[in-house]
N, CA, C and O atoms as a GROMACS GRO file, in nm:
protein
  424
    1MET      N    1   0.073   1.370  -3.075
    1MET     CA    2  -0.004   1.399  -2.976
    1MET      C    3   0.050   1.392  -2.847
    1MET      O    4   0.114   1.289  -2.831
    2TYR      N    5   0.046   1.469  -2.746
    2TYR     CA    6   0.123   1.479  -2.618
    2TYR      C    7  -0.002   1.458  -2.511
    2TYR      O    8  -0.110   1.517  -2.516
    3LEU      N    9   0.036   1.366  -2.418
    3LEU     CA   10  -0.043   1.347  -2.302
    3LEU      C   11  -0.033   1.437  -2.193
    3LEU      O   12   0.082   1.450  -2.151
    4ILE      N   13  -0.120   1.504  -2.136
    4ILE     CA   14  -0.123   1.598  -2.028
    4ILE      C   15  -0.128   1.526  -1.914
    4ILE      O   16  -0.193   1.421  -1.920
    5GLY      N   17  -0.070   1.557  -1.797
    5GLY     CA   18  -0.081   1.498  -1.669
    5GLY      C   19  -0.011   1.369  -1.648
    5GLY      O   20  -0.028   1.309  -1.541
    6VAL      N   21   0.075   1.316  -1.751
    6VAL     CA   22   0.168   1.225  -1.730
    6VAL      C   23   0.260   1.215  -1.610
    6VAL      O   24   0.359   1.288  -1.609
    7ARG      N   25   0.234   1.122  -1.496
    7ARG     CA   26   0.327   1.122  -1.407
    7ARG      C   27   0.392   0.980  -1.380
    7ARG      O   28   0.342   0.876  -1.422
    8ASN      N   29   0.486   0.985  -1.321
    8ASN     CA   30   0.542   0.835  -1.291
    8ASN      C   31   0.560   0.791  -1.158
    8ASN      O   32   0.622   0.868  -1.084
    9VAL      N   33   0.515   0.670  -1.106
    9VAL     CA   34   0.511   0.641  -0.965
    9VAL      C   35   0.644   0.634  -0.914
    9VAL      O   36   0.657   0.636  -0.791
   10PHE      N   37   0.739   0.626  -0.981
   10PHE     CA   38   0.909   0.618  -0.918
   10PHE      C   39   0.976   0.740  -0.928
   10PHE      O   40   1.098   0.748  -0.915
   11GLU      N   41   0.893   0.848  -0.954
   11GLU     CA   42   0.970   0.976  -0.961
   11GLU      C   43   0.880   1.077  -0.843
   11GLU      O   44   0.770   1.047  -0.798
   12SER      N   45   0.942   1.175  -0.816
   12SER     CA   46   0.890   1.281  -0.719
   12SER      C   47   0.864   1.208  -0.586
   12SER      O   48   0.761   1.232  -0.522
   13LEU      N   49   0.957   1.116  -0.542
   13LEU     CA   50   0.928   1.037  -0.427
   13LEU      C   51   0.968   1.130  -0.294
   13LEU      O   52   1.079   1.182  -0.275
   14PRO      N   53   0.852   1.138  -0.206
   14PRO     CA   54   0.870   1.211  -0.082
   14PRO      C   55   1.008   1.178  -0.017
   14PRO      O   56   1.060   1.066  -0.016
   15ASN      N   57   1.059   1.289   0.037
   15ASN     CA   58   1.178   1.258   0.125
   15ASN      C   59   1.145   1.257   0.272
   15ASN      O   60   1.187   1.350   0.341
   16ALA      N   61   1.063   1.143   0.337
   16ALA     CA   62   1.025   1.173   0.453
   16ALA      C   63   1.057   1.051   0.546
   16ALA      O   64   1.071   0.938   0.500
   17LYS      N   65   1.067   1.082   0.686
   17LYS     CA   66   1.118   0.960   0.761
   17LYS      C   67   1.000   0.858   0.799
   17LYS      O   68   1.031   0.756   0.860
   18LYS      N   69   0.866   0.883   0.767
   18LYS     CA   70   0.769   0.839   0.809
   18LYS      C   71   0.710   0.785   0.665
   18LYS      O   72   0.754   0.831   0.560
   19GLU      N   73   0.607   0.685   0.667
   19GLU     CA   74   0.545   0.625   0.561
   19GLU      C   75   0.462   0.746   0.510
   19GLU      O   76   0.419   0.832   0.586
   20VAL      N   77   0.440   0.747   0.366
   20VAL     CA   78   0.380   0.870   0.313
   20VAL      C   79   0.272   0.802   0.222
   20VAL      O   80   0.303   0.715   0.142
   21PHE      N   81   0.121   0.853   0.242
   21PHE     CA   82   0.017   0.823   0.155
   21PHE      C   83  -0.030   0.946   0.056
   21PHE      O   84  -0.067   1.058   0.088
   22GLU      N   85  -0.018   0.889  -0.073
   22GLU     CA   86  -0.065   0.977  -0.166
   22GLU      C   87  -0.192   0.952  -0.258
   22GLU      O   88  -0.180   0.867  -0.346
   23ASN      N   89  -0.290   1.005  -0.247
   23ASN     CA   90  -0.403   0.976  -0.317
   23ASN      C   91  -0.363   1.026  -0.468
   23ASN      O   92  -0.315   1.135  -0.496
   24ILE      N   93  -0.393   0.926  -0.552
   24ILE     CA   94  -0.350   0.961  -0.713
   24ILE      C   95  -0.499   0.997  -0.756
   24ILE      O   96  -0.513   1.104  -0.815
   25VAL      N   97  -0.593   0.931  -0.735
   25VAL     CA   98  -0.729   0.960  -0.778
   25VAL      C   99  -0.834   0.897  -0.694
   25VAL      O  100  -0.811   0.788  -0.642
   26GLU      N  101  -0.964   0.965  -0.676
   26GLU     CA  102  -1.057   0.917  -0.581
   26GLU      C  103  -1.188   0.971  -0.678
   26GLU      O  104  -1.211   1.091  -0.693
   27LYS      N  105  -1.257   0.877  -0.732
   27LYS     CA  106  -1.372   0.897  -0.780
   27LYS      C  107  -1.482   0.794  -0.770
   27LYS      O  108  -1.470   0.679  -0.810
   28GLY      N  109  -1.591   0.846  -0.712
   28GLY     CA  110  -1.705   0.742  -0.670
   28GLY      C  111  -1.663   0.635  -0.581
   28GLY      O  112  -1.607   0.668  -0.477
   29CYS      N  113  -1.680   0.522  -0.603
   29CYS     CA  114  -1.644   0.412  -0.508
   29CYS      C  115  -1.491   0.353  -0.516
   29CYS      O  116  -1.457   0.246  -0.466
   30VAL      N  117  -1.404   0.444  -0.588
   30VAL     CA  118  -1.288   0.395  -0.607
   30VAL      C  119  -1.190   0.512  -0.562
   30VAL      O  120  -1.212   0.631  -0.585
   31ARG      N  121  -1.060   0.453  -0.485
   31ARG     CA  122  -0.959   0.524  -0.451
   31ARG      C  123  -0.818   0.432  -0.465
   31ARG      O  124  -0.789   0.321  -0.421
   32ILE      N  125  -0.742   0.531  -0.547
   32ILE     CA  126  -0.606   0.488  -0.587
   32ILE      C  127  -0.500   0.563  -0.515
   32ILE      O  128  -0.494   0.685  -0.528
   33GLU      N  129  -0.413   0.496  -0.437
   33GLU     CA  130  -0.319   0.559  -0.360
   33GLU      C  131  -0.169   0.500  -0.390
   33GLU      O  132  -0.151   0.383  -0.422
   34ARG      N  133  -0.076   0.585  -0.378
   34ARG     CA  134   0.082   0.551  -0.372
   34ARG      C  135   0.102   0.546  -0.232
   34ARG      O  136   0.047   0.635  -0.167
   35ILE      N  137   0.170   0.459  -0.169
   35ILE     CA  138   0.217   0.455  -0.054
   35ILE      C  139   0.394   0.440  -0.058
   35ILE      O  140   0.441   0.346  -0.122
   36VAL      N  141   0.466   0.515  -0.002
   36VAL     CA  142   0.608   0.499   0.006
   36VAL      C  143   0.634   0.485   0.129
   36VAL      O  144   0.601   0.567   0.215
   37SER      N  145   0.709   0.356   0.155
   37SER     CA  146   0.744   0.315   0.292
   37SER      C  147   0.880   0.331   0.332
   37SER      O  148   0.960   0.319   0.239
   38ASN      N  149   0.921   0.352   0.430
   38ASN     CA  150   1.050   0.398   0.473
   38ASN      C  151   1.110   0.304   0.567
   38ASN      O  152   1.176   0.360   0.655
   39GLY      N  153   1.106   0.170   0.572
   39GLY     CA  154   1.119   0.070   0.676
   39GLY      C  155   1.016   0.081   0.792
   39GLY      O  156   1.043   0.063   0.911
   40ASP      N  157   0.910   0.108   0.746
   40ASP     CA  158   0.791   0.129   0.838
   40ASP      C  159   0.717   0.009   0.871
   40ASP      O  160   0.728  -0.086   0.795
   41SER      N  161   0.641  -0.001   0.979
   41SER     CA  162   0.545  -0.095   1.045
   41SER      C  163   0.430  -0.053   1.108
   41SER      O  164   0.454   0.048   1.174
   42SER      N  165   0.312  -0.088   1.114
   42SER     CA  166   0.212  -0.062   1.204
   42SER      C  167   0.240  -0.036   1.334
   42SER      O  168   0.327  -0.105   1.387
   43GLU      N  169   0.180   0.055   1.403
   43GLU     CA  170   0.231   0.044   1.557
   43GLU      C  171   0.160  -0.070   1.620
   43GLU      O  172   0.052  -0.121   1.592
   44GLU      N  173   0.249  -0.098   1.714
   44GLU     CA  174   0.206  -0.223   1.784
   44GLU      C  175   0.065  -0.257   1.838
   44GLU      O  176   0.027  -0.174   1.921
   45GLY      N  177  -0.010  -0.343   1.818
   45GLY     CA  178  -0.150  -0.377   1.839
   45GLY      C  179  -0.256  -0.314   1.755
   45GLY      O  180  -0.376  -0.332   1.770
   46PHE      N  181  -0.189  -0.222   1.651
   46PHE     CA  182  -0.270  -0.165   1.551
   46PHE      C  183  -0.318  -0.257   1.445
   46PHE      O  184  -0.230  -0.328   1.395
   47PHE      N  185  -0.444  -0.270   1.398
   47PHE     CA  186  -0.496  -0.340   1.289
   47PHE      C  187  -0.560  -0.268   1.199
   47PHE      O  188  -0.640  -0.188   1.249
   48TYR      N  189  -0.554  -0.268   1.074
   48TYR     CA  190  -0.642  -0.217   0.964
   48TYR      C  191  -0.770  -0.290   0.981
   48TYR      O  192  -0.771  -0.409   1.012
   49ASP      N  193  -0.888  -0.217   0.959
   49ASP     CA  194  -1.008  -0.301   0.939
   49ASP      C  195  -1.118  -0.214   0.862
   49ASP      O  196  -1.217  -0.161   0.912
   50GLN      N  197  -1.081  -0.211   0.738
   50GLN     CA  198  -1.123  -0.126   0.627
   50GLN      C  199  -1.280  -0.200   0.587
   50GLN      O  200  -1.315  -0.316   0.608
   51ASP      N  201  -1.358  -0.086   0.523
   51ASP     CA  202  -1.500  -0.132   0.495
   51ASP      C  203  -1.490  -0.161   0.341
   51ASP      O  204  -1.590  -0.200   0.279
   52GLU      N  205  -1.370  -0.143   0.280
   52GLU     CA  206  -1.357  -0.166   0.128
   52GLU      C  207  -1.270  -0.280   0.105
   52GLU      O  208  -1.204  -0.335   0.194
   53TYR      N  209  -1.271  -0.317  -0.033
   53TYR     CA  210  -1.176  -0.418  -0.076
   53TYR      C  211  -1.045  -0.340  -0.088
   53TYR      O  212  -1.052  -0.217  -0.088
   54GLU      N  213  -0.923  -0.403  -0.098
   54GLU     CA  214  -0.819  -0.317  -0.122
   54GLU      C  215  -0.726  -0.444  -0.212
   54GLU      O  216  -0.698  -0.558  -0.176
   55PHE      N  217  -0.696  -0.379  -0.325
   55PHE     CA  218  -0.605  -0.436  -0.413
   55PHE      C  219  -0.467  -0.381  -0.372
   55PHE      O  220  -0.458  -0.258  -0.368
   56VAL      N  221  -0.354  -0.459  -0.341
   56VAL     CA  222  -0.229  -0.410  -0.287
   56VAL      C  223  -0.130  -0.468  -0.392
   56VAL      O  224  -0.141  -0.587  -0.424
   57LEU      N  225  -0.030  -0.386  -0.449
   57LEU     CA  226   0.064  -0.428  -0.529
   57LEU      C  227   0.198  -0.357  -0.493
   57LEU      O  228   0.221  -0.237  -0.499
   58LEU      N  229   0.268  -0.442  -0.459
   58LEU     CA  230   0.401  -0.387  -0.399
   58LEU      C  231   0.490  -0.377  -0.537
   58LEU      O  232   0.524  -0.473  -0.606
   59MET      N  233   0.521  -0.230  -0.563
   59MET     CA  234   0.601  -0.222  -0.691
   59MET      C  235   0.746  -0.230  -0.679
   59MET      O  236   0.822  -0.264  -0.770
   60GLN      N  237   0.784  -0.194  -0.546
   60GLN     CA  238   0.941  -0.210  -0.544
   60GLN      C  239   0.953  -0.249  -0.390
   60GLN      O  240   0.870  -0.218  -0.304
   61GLY      N  241   1.051  -0.311  -0.371
   61GLY     CA  242   1.084  -0.352  -0.229
   61GLY      C  243   1.039  -0.469  -0.168
   61GLY      O  244   0.981  -0.558  -0.231
   62ASN      N  245   1.066  -0.475  -0.026
   62ASN     CA  246   0.998  -0.608   0.023
   62ASN      C  247   0.904  -0.556   0.144
   62ASN      O  248   0.913  -0.444   0.195
   63ALA      N  249   0.824  -0.644   0.175
   63ALA     CA  250   0.722  -0.613   0.282
   63ALA      C  251   0.667  -0.755   0.356
   63ALA      O  252   0.665  -0.863   0.297
   64THR      N  253   0.627  -0.736   0.481
   64THR     CA  254   0.557  -0.849   0.552
   64THR      C  255   0.431  -0.793   0.617
   64THR      O  256   0.429  -0.702   0.700
   65LEU      N  257   0.332  -0.856   0.571
   65LEU     CA  258   0.190  -0.821   0.630
   65LEU      C  259   0.153  -0.922   0.740
   65LEU      O  260   0.192  -1.037   0.723
   66PHE      N  261   0.087  -0.895   0.841
   66PHE     CA  262   0.026  -0.990   0.924
   66PHE      C  263  -0.121  -0.987   0.919
   66PHE      O  264  -0.180  -0.881   0.937
   67PHE      N  265  -0.194  -1.111   0.893
   67PHE     CA  266  -0.351  -1.112   0.894
   67PHE      C  267  -0.395  -1.192   0.994
   67PHE      O  268  -0.366  -1.310   1.014
   68GLU      N  269  -0.488  -1.100   1.076
   68GLU     CA  270  -0.535  -1.178   1.229
   68GLU      C  271  -0.593  -1.308   1.216
   68GLU      O  272  -0.695  -1.307   1.147
   69GLY      N  273  -0.563  -1.411   1.260
   69GLY     CA  274  -0.624  -1.553   1.255
   69GLY      C  275  -0.556  -1.620   1.146
   69GLY      O  276  -0.592  -1.734   1.119
   70GLU      N  277  -0.450  -1.557   1.068
   70GLU     CA  278  -0.396  -1.637   0.950
   70GLU      C  279  -0.255  -1.654   0.948
   70GLU      O  280  -0.195  -1.755   0.912
   71GLY      N  281  -0.198  -1.531   0.997
   71GLY     CA  282  -0.057  -1.536   1.007
   71GLY      C  283   0.013  -1.437   0.896
   71GLY      O  284  -0.050  -1.350   0.836
   72TYR      N  285   0.141  -1.462   0.878
   72TYR     CA  286   0.217  -1.380   0.780
   72TYR      C  287   0.225  -1.389   0.632
   72TYR      O  288   0.223  -1.498   0.575
   73VAL      N  289   0.234  -1.274   0.570
   73VAL     CA  290   0.250  -1.290   0.422
   73VAL      C  291   0.367  -1.203   0.382
   73VAL      O  292   0.363  -1.082   0.401
   74LYS      N  293   0.466  -1.259   0.331
   74LYS     CA  294   0.594  -1.195   0.273
   74LYS      C  295   0.561  -1.150   0.125
   74LYS      O  296   0.510  -1.221   0.038
   75LEU      N  297   0.596  -1.030   0.113
   75LEU     CA  298   0.567  -0.963  -0.036
   75LEU      C  299   0.708  -0.935  -0.087
   75LEU      O  300   0.795  -0.892  -0.012
   76LYS      N  301   0.731  -0.962  -0.224
   76LYS     CA  302   0.830  -0.905  -0.281
   76LYS      C  303   0.785  -0.817  -0.404
   76LYS      O  304   0.665  -0.811  -0.433
   77ARG      N  305   0.889  -0.743  -0.484
   77ARG     CA  306   0.844  -0.670  -0.592
   77ARG      C  307   0.777  -0.737  -0.686
   77ARG      O  308   0.822  -0.841  -0.736
   78GLY      N  309   0.657  -0.683  -0.723
   78GLY     CA  310   0.542  -0.742  -0.829
   78GLY      C  311   0.452  -0.830  -0.757
   78GLY      O  312   0.354  -0.872  -0.820
   79ASP      N  313   0.468  -0.867  -0.634
   79ASP     CA  314   0.350  -0.925  -0.559
   79ASP      C  315   0.234  -0.847  -0.543
   79ASP      O  316   0.248  -0.725  -0.529
   80TYR      N  317   0.114  -0.902  -0.544
   80TYR     CA  318  -0.006  -0.845  -0.514
   80TYR      C  319  -0.113  -0.940  -0.451
   80TYR      O  320  -0.105  -1.063  -0.458
   81LEU      N  321  -0.204  -0.879  -0.393
   81LEU     CA  322  -0.305  -0.961  -0.343
   81LEU      C  323  -0.426  -0.866  -0.316
   81LEU      O  324  -0.414  -0.744  -0.326
   82ILE      N  325  -0.554  -0.934  -0.278
   82ILE     CA  326  -0.669  -0.847  -0.257
   82ILE      C  327  -0.696  -0.890  -0.123
   82ILE      O  328  -0.695  -1.006  -0.084
   83ILE      N  329  -0.724  -0.770  -0.043
   83ILE     CA  330  -0.763  -0.782   0.098
   83ILE      C  331  -0.928  -0.767   0.116
   83ILE      O  332  -0.972  -0.659   0.076
   84GLU      N  333  -1.015  -0.853   0.167
   84GLU     CA  334  -1.141  -0.851   0.168
   84GLU      C  335  -1.188  -0.735   0.271
   84GLU      O  336  -1.112  -0.712   0.366
   85PRO      N  337  -1.289  -0.672   0.260
   85PRO     CA  338  -1.337  -0.582   0.362
   85PRO      C  339  -1.336  -0.637   0.515
   85PRO      O  340  -1.373  -0.753   0.532
   86HIS      N  341  -1.301  -0.572   0.609
   86HIS     CA  342  -1.291  -0.626   0.762
   86HIS      C  343  -1.205  -0.718   0.762
   86HIS      O  344  -1.219  -0.787   0.862
   87LYS      N  345  -1.105  -0.760   0.683
   87LYS     CA  346  -1.005  -0.856   0.694
   87LYS      C  347  -0.892  -0.774   0.774
   87LYS      O  348  -0.809  -0.703   0.718
   88LYS      N  349  -0.900  -0.797   0.929
   88LYS     CA  350  -0.778  -0.736   0.996
   88LYS      C  351  -0.640  -0.783   0.955
   88LYS      O  352  -0.604  -0.900   0.940
   89HIS      N  353  -0.561  -0.663   0.937
   89HIS     CA  354  -0.420  -0.681   0.903
   89HIS      C  355  -0.337  -0.550   0.945
   89HIS      O  356  -0.374  -0.434   0.963
   90ARG      N  357  -0.215  -0.608   0.955
   90ARG     CA  358  -0.111  -0.503   0.994
   90ARG      C  359   0.005  -0.499   0.901
   90ARG      O  360   0.021  -0.596   0.828
   91VAL      N  361   0.104  -0.380   0.891
   91VAL     CA  362   0.198  -0.405   0.801
   91VAL      C  363   0.309  -0.439   0.941
   91VAL      O  364   0.318  -0.367   1.040
   92GLU      N  365   0.387  -0.569   0.917
   92GLU     CA  366   0.483  -0.605   1.007
   92GLU      C  367   0.614  -0.514   0.986
   92GLU      O  368   0.666  -0.454   1.080
   93SER      N  369   0.661  -0.511   0.859
   93SER     CA  370   0.759  -0.460   0.822
   93SER      C  371   0.764  -0.415   0.661
   93SER      O  372   0.686  -0.459   0.577
   94THR      N  373   0.871  -0.317   0.632
   94THR     CA  374   0.905  -0.287   0.484
   94THR      C  375   1.032  -0.257   0.477
   94THR      O  376   1.088  -0.206   0.574
   95SER      N  377   1.094  -0.282   0.366
   95SER     CA  378   1.234  -0.258   0.333
   95SER      C  379   1.215  -0.072   0.312
   95SER      O  380   1.107  -0.017   0.293
   96LYS      N  381   1.339  -0.007   0.320
   96LYS     CA  382   1.352   0.126   0.290
   96LYS      C  383   1.295   0.162   0.177
   96LYS      O  384   1.236   0.271   0.183
   97ASP      N  385   1.292   0.099   0.060
   97ASP     CA  386   1.263   0.136  -0.079
   97ASP      C  387   1.120   0.080  -0.118
   97ASP      O  388   1.088   0.067  -0.236
   98ALA      N  389   1.048   0.052  -0.029
   98ALA     CA  390   0.900   0.010  -0.063
   98ALA      C  391   0.801   0.098  -0.123
   98ALA      O  392   0.769   0.199  -0.060
   99ILE      N  393   0.756   0.077  -0.218
   99ILE     CA  394   0.658   0.164  -0.279
   99ILE      C  395   0.527   0.083  -0.333
   99ILE      O  396   0.531   0.009  -0.431
  100TRP      N  397   0.426   0.104  -0.265
  100TRP     CA  398   0.281   0.043  -0.308
  100TRP      C  399   0.179   0.100  -0.386
  100TRP      O  400   0.153   0.220  -0.373
  101LEU      N  401   0.114   0.024  -0.470
  101LEU     CA  402  -0.003   0.098  -0.525
  101LEU      C  403  -0.110   0.023  -0.472
  101LEU      O  404  -0.096  -0.099  -0.461
  102CYS      N  405  -0.218   0.080  -0.437
  102CYS     CA  406  -0.334   0.025  -0.359
  102CYS      C  407  -0.447   0.078  -0.426
  102CYS      O  408  -0.442   0.199  -0.445
  103VAL      N  409  -0.547   0.021  -0.466
  103VAL     CA  410  -0.680   0.043  -0.510
  103VAL      C  411  -0.786   0.002  -0.429
  103VAL      O  412  -0.812  -0.117  -0.415
  104PHE      N  413  -0.857   0.102  -0.370
  104PHE     CA  414  -0.976   0.081  -0.270
  104PHE      C  415  -1.112   0.077  -0.341
  104PHE      O  416  -1.152   0.175  -0.404
  105TYR      N  417  -1.178  -0.027  -0.331
  105TYR     CA  418  -1.319  -0.025  -0.408
  105TYR      C  419  -1.421  -0.101  -0.326
  105TYR      O  420  -1.393  -0.182  -0.237
  106ARG      N  421  -1.522  -0.072  -0.358
  106ARG     CA  422  -1.660  -0.150  -0.279
  106ARG      C  423  -1.725  -0.231  -0.375
  106ARG      O  424  -1.825  -0.296  -0.344
   0.00000   0.00000   0.00000
């Protein structure tokens, strides 16, 4: 039996100079996306302030997030965390090979 539609998150990586967000699936109150970072960071003064929970898994590379009122969190390959709704945060830095899997849910 062959599975139709099998894809690999480490293949078909975009060749872009900026961070690329790709929706893998969006169904009901769940959205799953792959983010490919290329040494990117959030614009100065910008904070994400989302209505949903966000499960963040850094599948490859390194990154540093900053949480307002809490400080910095360094992530390495395989690290994950859950960001609560309206927890203001920003991406301080990423390695050029960073690949994220993010699951947004309510």
